py3Dmol code that shows the C-alpha trace and the ligand (Angstrom):
import py3Dmol

protein = """\
ATOM      1  CA  MET A   1       2.859   9.439  33.723  1.00  0.00           C
ATOM      2  CA  ASN A   2       0.531   6.543  34.430  1.00  0.00           C
ATOM      3  CA  LYS A   3      -0.007   4.934  37.827  1.00  0.00           C
ATOM      4  CA  ILE A   4      -0.768   1.545  39.368  1.00  0.00           C
ATOM      5  CA  ILE A   5      -3.908   1.187  41.151  1.00  0.00           C
ATOM      6  CA  LEU A   6      -3.979  -1.597  43.846  1.00  0.00           C
ATOM      7  CA  GLN A   7      -7.257  -3.363  44.212  1.00  0.00           C
ATOM      8  CA  PRO A   8      -7.264  -6.294  46.672  1.00  0.00           C
ATOM      9  CA  SER A   9     -10.475  -8.248  46.055  1.00  0.00           C
ATOM     10  CA  SER A  10     -10.633 -11.101  48.455  1.00  0.00           C
ATOM     11  CA  ASN A  11     -13.788 -10.165  50.342  1.00  0.00           C
ATOM     12  CA  LYS A  12     -17.173 -11.468  49.177  1.00  0.00           C
ATOM     13  CA  ASP A  13     -18.350  -8.153  47.686  1.00  0.00           C
ATOM     14  CA  ALA A  14     -15.212  -7.677  45.491  1.00  0.00           C
ATOM     15  CA  ARG A  15     -15.150 -11.269  44.419  1.00  0.00           C
ATOM     16  CA  GLU A  16     -18.760 -10.869  43.249  1.00  0.00           C
ATOM     17  CA  HIS A  17     -18.168  -7.546  41.531  1.00  0.00           C
ATOM     18  CA  TYR A  18     -15.217  -8.941  39.652  1.00  0.00           C
ATOM     19  CA  VAL A  19     -17.393 -11.733  38.219  1.00  0.00           C
ATOM     20  CA  ASP A  20     -20.452  -9.418  37.575  1.00  0.00           C
ATOM     21  CA  THR A  21     -18.755  -6.542  35.839  1.00  0.00           C
ATOM     22  CA  ILE A  22     -15.273  -7.479  34.855  1.00  0.00           C
ATOM     23  CA  GLU A  23     -15.263 -11.212  33.995  1.00  0.00           C
ATOM     24  CA  ASN A  24     -18.732 -10.677  32.301  1.00  0.00           C
ATOM     25  CA  PRO A  25     -18.612  -7.310  30.526  1.00  0.00           C
ATOM     26  CA  VAL A  26     -21.571  -4.901  30.886  1.00  0.00           C
ATOM     27  CA  SER A  27     -23.482  -3.838  27.852  1.00  0.00           C
ATOM     28  CA  LEU A  28     -23.785  -0.062  27.494  1.00  0.00           C
ATOM     29  CA  ASP A  29     -27.470  -0.547  26.495  1.00  0.00           C
ATOM     30  CA  SER A  30     -28.128  -2.046  29.875  1.00  0.00           C
ATOM     31  CA  ILE A  31     -26.722   1.006  31.732  1.00  0.00           C
ATOM     32  CA  LYS A  32     -27.544   3.918  29.396  1.00  0.00           C
ATOM     33  CA  SER A  33     -30.523   5.083  31.524  1.00  0.00           C
ATOM     34  CA  PHE A  34     -28.031   5.992  34.225  1.00  0.00           C
ATOM     35  CA  LEU A  35     -25.728   8.100  31.919  1.00  0.00           C
ATOM     36  CA  ASP A  36     -26.150  11.541  30.274  1.00  0.00           C
ATOM     37  CA  SER A  37     -25.777  11.711  26.601  1.00  0.00           C
ATOM     38  CA  LYS A  38     -22.320  13.098  26.514  1.00  0.00           C
ATOM     39  CA  THR A  39     -21.017  10.270  28.802  1.00  0.00           C
ATOM     40  CA  LEU A  40     -22.762   7.610  26.741  1.00  0.00           C
ATOM     41  CA  SER A  41     -21.169   9.019  23.583  1.00  0.00           C
ATOM     42  CA  ILE A  42     -17.717   8.995  25.066  1.00  0.00           C
ATOM     43  CA  LEU A  43     -18.257   5.327  26.292  1.00  0.00           C
ATOM     44  CA  LYS A  44     -19.655   4.204  22.821  1.00  0.00           C
ATOM     45  CA  ASP A  45     -16.333   5.560  21.263  1.00  0.00           C
ATOM     46  CA  ILE A  46     -14.281   3.742  23.770  1.00  0.00           C
ATOM     47  CA  TYR A  47     -16.226   0.406  23.522  1.00  0.00           C
ATOM     48  CA  SER A  48     -17.000   0.190  19.938  1.00  0.00           C
ATOM     49  CA  ASP A  49     -18.691  -3.299  20.511  1.00  0.00           C
ATOM     50  CA  GLY A  50     -21.032  -1.972  23.118  1.00  0.00           C
ATOM     51  CA  ASN A  51     -19.567  -3.874  26.052  1.00  0.00           C
ATOM     52  CA  CYS A  52     -17.501  -2.438  28.833  1.00  0.00           C
ATOM     53  CA  TYR A  53     -15.858  -3.442  32.182  1.00  0.00           C
ATOM     54  CA  ILE A  54     -16.584  -1.493  35.253  1.00  0.00           C
ATOM     55  CA  TRP A  55     -15.144  -1.048  38.764  1.00  0.00           C
ATOM     56  CA  GLY A  56     -16.071   1.237  41.635  1.00  0.00           C
ATOM     57  CA  VAL A  57     -15.125   2.127  45.124  1.00  0.00           C
ATOM     58  CA  THR A  58     -17.214   3.211  48.178  1.00  0.00           C
ATOM     59  CA  PRO A  59     -16.754   6.718  49.738  1.00  0.00           C
ATOM     60  CA  GLY A  60     -15.350   5.177  52.852  1.00  0.00           C
ATOM     61  CA  GLY A  61     -11.973   6.055  54.288  1.00  0.00           C
ATOM     62  CA  ASN A  62      -9.556   8.082  51.939  1.00  0.00           C
ATOM     63  CA  ASN A  63     -11.159   6.407  48.895  1.00  0.00           C
ATOM     64  CA  VAL A  64     -12.440   9.671  47.383  1.00  0.00           C
ATOM     65  CA  THR A  65      -8.986  11.374  47.580  1.00  0.00           C
ATOM     66  CA  LYS A  66      -7.406   8.223  46.068  1.00  0.00           C
ATOM     67  CA  TRP A  67     -10.067   7.942  43.232  1.00  0.00           C
ATOM     68  CA  ASN A  68      -9.555  11.590  42.390  1.00  0.00           C
ATOM     69  CA  ARG A  69      -5.850  10.723  41.376  1.00  0.00           C
ATOM     70  CA  ILE A  70      -6.978   7.960  38.914  1.00  0.00           C
ATOM     71  CA  GLN A  71      -6.443   8.994  35.212  1.00  0.00           C
ATOM     72  CA  LYS A  72      -7.020   7.486  31.837  1.00  0.00           C
ATOM     73  CA  GLY A  73      -4.331   4.789  31.198  1.00  0.00           C
ATOM     74  CA  ASP A  74      -3.670   3.983  34.927  1.00  0.00           C
ATOM     75  CA  VAL A  75      -3.486   0.182  35.510  1.00  0.00           C
ATOM     76  CA  THR A  76      -5.460  -1.573  38.218  1.00  0.00           C
ATOM     77  CA  LEU A  77      -4.118  -4.730  39.700  1.00  0.00           C
ATOM     78  CA  PHE A  78      -6.581  -7.177  41.172  1.00  0.00           C
ATOM     79  CA  SER A  79      -5.162  -9.345  43.948  1.00  0.00           C
ATOM     80  CA  LYS A  80      -6.142 -12.062  46.276  1.00  0.00           C
ATOM     81  CA  SER A  81      -4.762 -15.130  47.982  1.00  0.00           C
ATOM     82  CA  GLY A  82      -1.019 -13.935  47.896  1.00  0.00           C
ATOM     83  CA  LYS A  83      -1.029 -13.023  44.222  1.00  0.00           C
ATOM     84  CA  ILE A  84      -2.040 -10.427  41.504  1.00  0.00           C
ATOM     85  CA  TYR A  85      -4.376 -12.334  39.384  1.00  0.00           C
ATOM     86  CA  ALA A  86      -5.443  -9.756  36.751  1.00  0.00           C
ATOM     87  CA  SER A  87      -4.711  -6.421  35.415  1.00  0.00           C
ATOM     88  CA  ALA A  88      -6.898  -3.736  33.569  1.00  0.00           C
ATOM     89  CA  VAL A  89      -6.494  -0.348  32.129  1.00  0.00           C
ATOM     90  CA  THR A  90      -8.598   2.701  33.054  1.00  0.00           C
ATOM     91  CA  THR A  91     -10.390   4.344  30.175  1.00  0.00           C
ATOM     92  CA  PHE A  92     -12.896   6.691  32.054  1.00  0.00           C
ATOM     93  CA  LYS A  93     -14.155   7.556  35.435  1.00  0.00           C
ATOM     94  CA  ILE A  94     -17.464   8.900  36.627  1.00  0.00           C
ATOM     95  CA  HIS A  95     -18.976   9.649  40.036  1.00  0.00           C
ATOM     96  CA  ASN A  96     -22.435   7.955  39.741  1.00  0.00           C
ATOM     97  CA  LYS A  97     -24.408   6.530  42.634  1.00  0.00           C
ATOM     98  CA  ASN A  98     -27.473   5.301  40.630  1.00  0.00           C
ATOM     99  CA  LEU A  99     -25.150   3.330  38.265  1.00  0.00           C
ATOM    100  CA  ALA A 100     -23.229   1.885  41.210  1.00  0.00           C
ATOM    101  CA  SER A 101     -26.163   0.691  43.160  1.00  0.00           C
ATOM    102  CA  SER A 102     -27.968  -0.778  40.090  1.00  0.00           C
ATOM    103  CA  LEU A 103     -24.741  -2.639  39.369  1.00  0.00           C
ATOM    104  CA  TRP A 104     -23.764  -3.734  42.736  1.00  0.00           C
ATOM    105  CA  ASP A 105     -26.459  -2.793  45.239  1.00  0.00           C
ATOM    106  CA  PHE A 106     -25.194  -1.577  48.711  1.00  0.00           C
ATOM    107  CA  ASN A 107     -22.866  -2.842  51.332  1.00  0.00           C
ATOM    108  CA  SER A 108     -23.767  -3.703  55.041  1.00  0.00           C
ATOM    109  CA  LYS A 109     -23.027   0.029  55.779  1.00  0.00           C
ATOM    110  CA  GLY A 110     -25.546   1.173  53.325  1.00  0.00           C
ATOM    111  CA  GLN A 111     -22.901   2.441  50.977  1.00  0.00           C
ATOM    112  CA  THR A 112     -22.422   1.762  47.273  1.00  0.00           C
ATOM    113  CA  TRP A 113     -19.297   1.759  44.991  1.00  0.00           C
ATOM    114  CA  GLU A 114     -20.292   4.966  43.376  1.00  0.00           C
ATOM    115  CA  TYR A 115     -16.752   6.177  42.587  1.00  0.00           C
ATOM    116  CA  VAL A 116     -16.936   4.314  39.267  1.00  0.00           C
ATOM    117  CA  TYR A 117     -14.146   3.754  36.854  1.00  0.00           C
ATOM    118  CA  PHE A 118     -14.319   2.081  33.569  1.00  0.00           C
ATOM    119  CA  LEU A 119     -11.698  -0.567  32.414  1.00  0.00           C
ATOM    120  CA  ASP A 120     -10.409  -2.264  29.314  1.00  0.00           C
ATOM    121  CA  GLU A 121      -7.559  -4.544  28.229  1.00  0.00           C
ATOM    122  CA  VAL A 122      -8.193  -6.960  31.086  1.00  0.00           C
ATOM    123  CA  ARG A 123      -5.425  -9.473  31.223  1.00  0.00           C
ATOM    124  CA  GLU A 124      -4.928 -12.472  33.583  1.00  0.00           C
ATOM    125  CA  HIS A 125      -1.748 -12.932  35.559  1.00  0.00           C
ATOM    126  CA  SER A 126      -0.288 -15.028  38.246  1.00  0.00           C
ATOM    127  CA  ILE A 127       2.267 -12.594  40.020  1.00  0.00           C
ATOM    128  CA  PRO A 128       3.030 -13.620  43.677  1.00  0.00           C
ATOM    129  CA  TYR A 129       3.208 -10.616  46.152  1.00  0.00           C
ATOM    130  CA  VAL A 130       6.767 -11.344  46.685  1.00  0.00           C
ATOM    131  CA  GLN A 131       7.637 -10.584  43.134  1.00  0.00           C
ATOM    132  CA  PHE A 132       5.610  -7.463  43.119  1.00  0.00           C
ATOM    133  CA  ASN A 133       7.120  -6.328  46.556  1.00  0.00           C
ATOM    134  CA  ASN A 134      10.608  -6.858  45.168  1.00  0.00           C
ATOM    135  CA  ALA A 135       9.679  -4.662  42.100  1.00  0.00           C
ATOM    136  CA  VAL A 136       8.341  -1.793  44.260  1.00  0.00           C
ATOM    137  CA  GLY A 137      10.786  -2.202  46.928  1.00  0.00           C
ATOM    138  CA  TYR A 138       8.591  -3.264  49.703  1.00  0.00           C
ATOM    139  CA  LYS A 139       9.469  -5.763  52.414  1.00  0.00           C
ATOM    140  CA  GLU A 140       9.076  -9.392  51.113  1.00  0.00           C
ATOM    141  CA  ASN A 141       6.239 -10.330  53.377  1.00  0.00           C
ATOM    142  CA  TYR A 142       4.136  -7.113  52.504  1.00  0.00           C
ATOM    143  CA  ILE A 143       0.617  -7.766  51.739  1.00  0.00           C
ATOM    144  CA  ILE A 144      -1.480  -5.448  49.539  1.00  0.00           C
ATOM    145  CA  GLN A 145      -4.289  -4.263  51.797  1.00  0.00           C
ATOM    146  CA  GLY A 146      -7.068  -1.891  50.590  1.00  0.00           C
ATOM    147  CA  PHE A 147      -7.654   0.131  47.511  1.00  0.00           C
ATOM    148  CA  GLY A 148      -4.636   2.375  46.810  1.00  0.00           C
ATOM    149  CA  VAL A 149      -2.777   4.249  44.120  1.00  0.00           C
ATOM    150  CA  LEU A 150       1.000   4.178  43.865  1.00  0.00           C
ATOM    151  CA  SER A 151       3.106   7.118  43.423  1.00  0.00           C
ATOM    152  CA  GLU A 152       4.377   7.856  39.836  1.00  0.00           C
ATOM    153  CA  GLU A 153       7.857   6.723  40.936  1.00  0.00           C
ATOM    154  CA  LYS A 154       6.685   3.395  42.408  1.00  0.00           C
ATOM    155  CA  SER A 155       4.326   2.850  39.453  1.00  0.00           C
ATOM    156  CA  LYS A 156       7.146   3.162  36.939  1.00  0.00           C
ATOM    157  CA  LEU A 157       9.004   0.290  38.790  1.00  0.00           C
ATOM    158  CA  VAL A 158       5.982  -1.900  38.384  1.00  0.00           C
ATOM    159  CA  PHE A 159       5.363  -0.887  34.746  1.00  0.00           C
ATOM    160  CA  ASP A 160       9.005  -1.661  33.865  1.00  0.00           C
ATOM    161  CA  GLU A 161       9.075  -4.859  35.669  1.00  0.00           C
ATOM    162  CA  PHE A 162       5.839  -6.399  34.419  1.00  0.00           C
ATOM    163  CA  GLY A 163       5.206  -4.528  31.172  1.00  0.00           C
ATOM    164  CA  LEU A 164       1.726  -3.398  31.888  1.00  0.00           C
ATOM    165  CA  GLU A 165       1.579  -0.037  30.044  1.00  0.00           C
ATOM    166  CA  SER A 166      -1.378   0.285  27.547  1.00  0.00           C
ATOM    167  CA  SER A 167      -0.582   1.352  24.125  1.00  0.00           C
ATOM    168  CA  THR A 168      -4.217   2.540  23.490  1.00  0.00           C
ATOM    169  CA  TYR A 169      -4.950   4.500  26.757  1.00  0.00           C
ATOM    170  CA  ILE A 170      -2.296   7.160  27.645  1.00  0.00           C
ATOM    171  CA  THR A 171      -2.857   9.883  30.147  1.00  0.00           C
ATOM    172  CA  PRO A 172      -3.858  12.901  28.286  1.00  0.00           C
ATOM    173  CA  ILE A 173      -1.392  15.868  28.598  1.00  0.00           C
ATOM    174  CA  GLU A 174      -2.176  19.614  28.158  1.00  0.00           C
ATOM    175  CA  ASP A 175      -1.367  21.321  24.871  1.00  0.00           C
ATOM    176  CA  SER A 176       1.378  23.448  26.815  1.00  0.00           C
ATOM    177  CA  GLU A 177       3.020  20.215  27.983  1.00  0.00           C
ATOM    178  CA  TYR A 178       2.844  18.743  24.496  1.00  0.00           C
ATOM    179  CA  LEU A 179       4.684  21.856  23.154  1.00  0.00           C
ATOM    180  CA  ASP A 180       7.295  21.486  25.740  1.00  0.00           C
ATOM    181  CA  ILE A 181       7.884  17.970  24.608  1.00  0.00           C
ATOM    182  CA  ALA A 182       7.642  18.751  20.866  1.00  0.00           C
ATOM    183  CA  LEU A 183      10.159  21.497  21.083  1.00  0.00           C
ATOM    184  CA  SER A 184      12.557  19.843  23.375  1.00  0.00           C
ATOM    185  CA  ILE A 185      15.426  17.471  22.364  1.00  0.00           C
ATOM    186  CA  PRO A 186      15.405  14.322  24.555  1.00  0.00           C
ATOM    187  CA  GLU A 187      18.951  13.536  26.058  1.00  0.00           C
ATOM    188  CA  THR A 188      18.578   9.853  26.798  1.00  0.00           C
ATOM    189  CA  GLU A 189      17.029   6.807  25.063  1.00  0.00           C
ATOM    190  CA  GLN A 190      14.657   6.325  28.054  1.00  0.00           C
ATOM    191  CA  GLU A 191      13.726   9.974  27.946  1.00  0.00           C
ATOM    192  CA  PHE A 192      13.190   9.678  24.176  1.00  0.00           C
ATOM    193  CA  THR A 193      10.893   6.736  24.539  1.00  0.00           C
ATOM    194  CA  SER A 194       8.699   8.412  27.415  1.00  0.00           C
ATOM    195  CA  LYS A 195       8.525  11.569  25.517  1.00  0.00           C
ATOM    196  CA  ARG A 196       7.428   9.848  22.317  1.00  0.00           C
ATOM    197  CA  ARG A 197       4.736   7.843  24.244  1.00  0.00           C
ATOM    198  CA  LEU A 198       3.190  11.247  25.705  1.00  0.00           C
ATOM    199  CA  GLU A 199       3.480  12.863  22.426  1.00  0.00           C
ATOM    200  CA  GLN A 200       1.574   9.920  20.739  1.00  0.00           C
ATOM    201  CA  GLY A 201      -0.932   9.911  23.463  1.00  0.00           C
ATOM    202  CA  HIS A 202      -1.574  13.652  22.917  1.00  0.00           C
ATOM    203  CA  LEU A 203      -1.762  13.454  19.152  1.00  0.00           C
ATOM    204  CA  ARG A 204      -4.168  10.556  19.265  1.00  0.00           C
ATOM    205  CA  LYS A 205      -6.571  12.635  21.574  1.00  0.00           C
ATOM    206  CA  LYS A 206      -6.318  15.294  18.883  1.00  0.00           C
ATOM    207  CA  LEU A 207      -6.850  13.011  15.895  1.00  0.00           C
ATOM    208  CA  PHE A 208      -9.197  10.400  17.411  1.00  0.00           C
ATOM    209  CA  GLY A 209     -10.905  11.934  20.393  1.00  0.00           C
ATOM    210  CA  ASN A 210     -12.087   8.865  22.565  1.00  0.00           C
ATOM    211  CA  LYS A 211     -12.224   6.474  19.635  1.00  0.00           C
ATOM    212  CA  THR A 212     -10.268   3.244  20.038  1.00  0.00           C
ATOM    213  CA  ASN A 213     -10.455   2.264  16.328  1.00  0.00           C
ATOM    214  CA  SER A 214      -9.807   4.536  13.396  1.00  0.00           C
ATOM    215  CA  ILE A 215      -8.821   4.542   9.661  1.00  0.00           C
ATOM    216  CA  CYS A 216      -5.310   4.655   8.199  1.00  0.00           C
ATOM    217  CA  SER A 217      -4.748   7.535   5.974  1.00  0.00           C
ATOM    218  CA  CYS A 218      -3.102   5.637   3.299  1.00  0.00           C
ATOM    219  CA  CYS A 219      -4.757   2.164   2.971  1.00  0.00           C
ATOM    220  CA  SER A 220      -7.984   3.406   4.520  1.00  0.00           C
ATOM    221  CA  LYS A 221      -8.367   0.087   6.537  1.00  0.00           C
ATOM    222  CA  GLU A 222      -9.864   0.449   9.993  1.00  0.00           C
ATOM    223  CA  TYR A 223      -7.466  -0.601  12.974  1.00  0.00           C
ATOM    224  CA  PRO A 224      -7.270  -0.261  16.792  1.00  0.00           C
ATOM    225  CA  ILE A 225      -5.434   2.999  17.532  1.00  0.00           C
ATOM    226  CA  SER A 226      -2.710   1.205  19.048  1.00  0.00           C
ATOM    227  CA  MET A 227      -1.848  -0.143  15.660  1.00  0.00           C
ATOM    228  CA  LEU A 228      -1.837   3.422  14.056  1.00  0.00           C
ATOM    229  CA  TRP A 229       0.917   5.806  14.520  1.00  0.00           C
ATOM    230  CA  CYS A 230       0.361   9.505  14.361  1.00  0.00           C
ATOM    231  CA  SER A 231       3.089  10.071  11.634  1.00  0.00           C
ATOM    232  CA  HIS A 232       4.801  13.454  10.953  1.00  0.00           C
ATOM    233  CA  ILE A 233       4.226  14.190   7.243  1.00  0.00           C
ATOM    234  CA  LYS A 234       7.300  16.525   7.468  1.00  0.00           C
ATOM    235  CA  LYS A 235      10.022  14.930   9.463  1.00  0.00           C
ATOM    236  CA  ARG A 236       9.805  16.418  13.152  1.00  0.00           C
ATOM    237  CA  SER A 237      13.334  16.913  12.940  1.00  0.00           C
ATOM    238  CA  LYS A 238      13.143  19.306   9.963  1.00  0.00           C
ATOM    239  CA  CYS A 239      10.066  21.167  11.431  1.00  0.00           C
ATOM    240  CA  ASN A 240      10.588  24.690  12.697  1.00  0.00           C
ATOM    241  CA  ASP A 241       8.870  25.634  15.938  1.00  0.00           C
ATOM    242  CA  ASP A 242       5.662  26.756  14.294  1.00  0.00           C
ATOM    243  CA  GLU A 243       5.408  23.680  12.267  1.00  0.00           C
ATOM    244  CA  LYS A 244       5.895  21.518  15.546  1.00  0.00           C
ATOM    245  CA  ARG A 245       3.038  23.351  17.053  1.00  0.00           C
ATOM    246  CA  ASP A 246       0.776  22.571  14.054  1.00  0.00           C
ATOM    247  CA  TYR A 247      -1.317  19.565  14.345  1.00  0.00           C
ATOM    248  CA  ASN A 248      -1.819  19.454  10.657  1.00  0.00           C
ATOM    249  CA  VAL A 249       1.625  17.989  10.223  1.00  0.00           C
ATOM    250  CA  VAL A 250       0.498  14.773  11.638  1.00  0.00           C
ATOM    251  CA  LEU A 251      -1.817  12.016  10.070  1.00  0.00           C
ATOM    252  CA  PRO A 252      -2.668   8.565  11.315  1.00  0.00           C
ATOM    253  CA  MET A 253      -1.023   5.722   9.307  1.00  0.00           C
ATOM    254  CA  CYS A 254      -0.916   1.940  10.014  1.00  0.00           C
ATOM    255  CA  ARG A 255       2.063   0.225  11.550  1.00  0.00           C
ATOM    256  CA  PHE A 256       1.466  -2.734   9.098  1.00  0.00           C
ATOM    257  CA  GLY A 257       3.390  -0.961   6.367  1.00  0.00           C
ATOM    258  CA  CYS A 258       1.801   2.461   5.375  1.00  0.00           C
ATOM    259  CA  ASP A 259       3.721   4.381   8.146  1.00  0.00           C
ATOM    260  CA  GLU A 260       7.024   2.675   7.258  1.00  0.00           C
ATOM    261  CA  LEU A 261       6.618   3.120   3.490  1.00  0.00           C
ATOM    262  CA  PHE A 262       5.754   6.770   3.838  1.00  0.00           C
ATOM    263  CA  GLU A 263       8.486   7.430   6.542  1.00  0.00           C
ATOM    264  CA  LYS A 264      11.053   5.862   4.266  1.00  0.00           C
ATOM    265  CA  GLY A 265       9.795   7.691   1.241  1.00  0.00           C
ATOM    266  CA  TYR A 266       8.590   4.808  -0.887  1.00  0.00           C
ATOM    267  CA  ILE A 267       5.318   6.393  -1.149  1.00  0.00           C
ATOM    268  CA  GLY A 268       4.050  10.068  -1.106  1.00  0.00           C
ATOM    269  CA  VAL A 269       0.951  12.135  -1.715  1.00  0.00           C
ATOM    270  CA  ASN A 270       0.711  14.569  -4.788  1.00  0.00           C
ATOM    271  CA  ASP A 271      -0.993  17.998  -4.869  1.00  0.00           C
ATOM    272  CA  SER A 272      -4.399  16.380  -5.567  1.00  0.00           C
ATOM    273  CA  GLY A 273      -4.220  14.084  -2.625  1.00  0.00           C
ATOM    274  CA  VAL A 274      -3.458  11.047  -4.616  1.00  0.00           C
ATOM    275  CA  ILE A 275      -0.859   8.375  -3.256  1.00  0.00           C
ATOM    276  CA  ILE A 276       2.117   8.155  -5.651  1.00  0.00           C
ATOM    277  CA  LYS A 277       5.194   6.015  -5.816  1.00  0.00           C
ATOM    278  CA  ILE A 278       8.604   7.923  -4.954  1.00  0.00           C
ATOM    279  CA  LYS A 279      11.479   5.533  -4.246  1.00  0.00           C
ATOM    280  CA  PRO A 280      11.812   2.452  -6.352  1.00  0.00           C
ATOM    281  CA  THR A 281      12.288  -1.077  -4.633  1.00  0.00           C
ATOM    282  CA  THR A 282      13.201  -4.261  -6.248  1.00  0.00           C
ATOM    283  CA  ASN A 283      11.477  -6.283  -3.419  1.00  0.00           C
ATOM    284  CA  VAL A 284       8.439  -8.010  -4.968  1.00  0.00           C
ATOM    285  CA  ASN A 285       6.384  -7.837  -1.809  1.00  0.00           C
ATOM    286  CA  VAL A 286       7.248  -4.209  -0.974  1.00  0.00           C
ATOM    287  CA  ASN A 287       6.278  -3.376  -4.504  1.00  0.00           C
ATOM    288  CA  ASN A 288       3.068  -5.322  -4.359  1.00  0.00           C
ATOM    289  CA  TYR A 289       1.977  -3.389  -1.200  1.00  0.00           C
ATOM    290  CA  ILE A 290       3.009  -0.098  -2.790  1.00  0.00           C
ATOM    291  CA  SER A 291       0.978  -0.997  -6.011  1.00  0.00           C
ATOM    292  CA  SER A 292      -2.049  -1.566  -3.818  1.00  0.00           C
ATOM    293  CA  LEU A 293      -1.803   1.934  -2.551  1.00  0.00           C
ATOM    294  CA  VAL A 294      -0.706   3.964  -5.614  1.00  0.00           C
ATOM    295  CA  GLY A 295      -3.657   5.936  -7.113  1.00  0.00           C
ATOM    296  CA  GLU A 296      -5.760   5.753  -4.001  1.00  0.00           C
ATOM    297  CA  ASN A 297      -6.808   8.939  -2.273  1.00  0.00           C
ATOM    298  CA  CYS A 298      -5.016   9.827   0.856  1.00  0.00           C
ATOM    299  CA  LYS A 299      -7.856   9.976   3.379  1.00  0.00           C
ATOM    300  CA  GLY A 300      -6.488  12.800   5.566  1.00  0.00           C
ATOM    301  CA  PHE A 301      -5.179  15.099   2.806  1.00  0.00           C
ATOM    302  CA  SER A 302      -6.333  18.618   2.926  1.00  0.00           C
ATOM    303  CA  ALA A 303      -5.368  22.264   1.952  1.00  0.00           C
ATOM    304  CA  LYS A 304      -3.750  22.559   5.459  1.00  0.00           C
ATOM    305  CA  ASN A 305      -1.239  19.674   5.169  1.00  0.00           C
ATOM    306  CA  LYS A 306      -0.707  19.842   1.295  1.00  0.00           C
ATOM    307  CA  LYS A 307       2.523  21.867   1.998  1.00  0.00           C
ATOM    308  CA  TYR A 308       3.928  19.185   4.267  1.00  0.00           C
ATOM    309  CA  PHE A 309       3.234  16.535   1.667  1.00  0.00           C
ATOM    310  CA  LYS A 310       5.145  18.752  -0.979  1.00  0.00           C
ATOM    311  CA  TRP A 311       7.992  18.888   1.421  1.00  0.00           C
ATOM    312  CA  HIS A 312       7.935  15.014   1.953  1.00  0.00           C
ATOM    313  CA  ARG A 313       7.883  14.489  -1.987  1.00  0.00           C
ATOM    314  CA  GLU A 314      10.919  16.787  -2.539  1.00  0.00           C
ATOM    315  CA  PHE A 315      12.870  15.466   0.448  1.00  0.00           C
ATOM    316  CA  HIS A 316      12.601  11.906  -0.926  1.00  0.00           C
ATOM    317  CA  ALA A 317      12.868  12.704  -4.664  1.00  0.00           C
TER     318      ALA A 317
END
"""
ligand_1 = """\
1
ZN
Zn -2.361 1.558 6.153
"""
view = py3Dmol.view(width=600, height=400)
view.addModel(protein, "pdb")
view.setStyle({"model": 0}, {"cartoon": {"style": "trace"}})
view.addModel(ligand_1, "xyz")
view.setStyle({"model": 1}, {"stick": {}})
view.zoomTo()
view.show()
């Protein structure tokens, strides 16, 4: 479950940092000397254009404890002058004093903002405090003071009210938690939605690692991963528990059409990994889309998922 990070930024340092490393993205090239090769490679996967957004907090007060609670997918709200003026999604975090002092120097106490976190999906807002306070259940005249991380319960109220959840960055869950979700049957619509989100977050981590762009298995086009769905080749509801545990049962397909056509059984994949037509349609546009795929190789086809494609063909035949 993702959380909301509160980041008032009315003082001079914070205002400057916002301009220096959020409004103006930082090139990975310019900071690579402060990063080890593993970190740099993760950041290159996340920021495929080579530019990133960075924030950080000093070790003062309880900041470190709060920073420790930050996870990928948590959303920071930047606020000043009575309103929330921007939000951004956490992609990665790192404790790095040299990086921080190079980006932002030191404050008057000789501290730097070394508890660093990287951001993406920066969006402008104009949300008055009173609206935020109403959503969280704070008193109307409450003023956001100091860096803070809201509880999951309060965060959910904010996500629901302002629609801030990222569809790219989702808190990673452990394999065991994934299995609990995959094997359970959700009872309510809301539970279903939140479980699907966690499940997709986990599957994306398995299929894409840290990459934020990837390829559709059917049309082979590259898309942001938020536009790709980790589709079950064999319907989830028809999988036995072992099949639900098997990551070979899923493949990325784009939401522009391939996922839908495959899910509905208009297209399938034969034993050689070639896309074939299954169900007929009289709609000329759907037919044109199908024709553009038929005969192409399915990118993720392998000996490990062959049996699931066979199931899919026979189910829809
Ligand atoms: Zn596609």
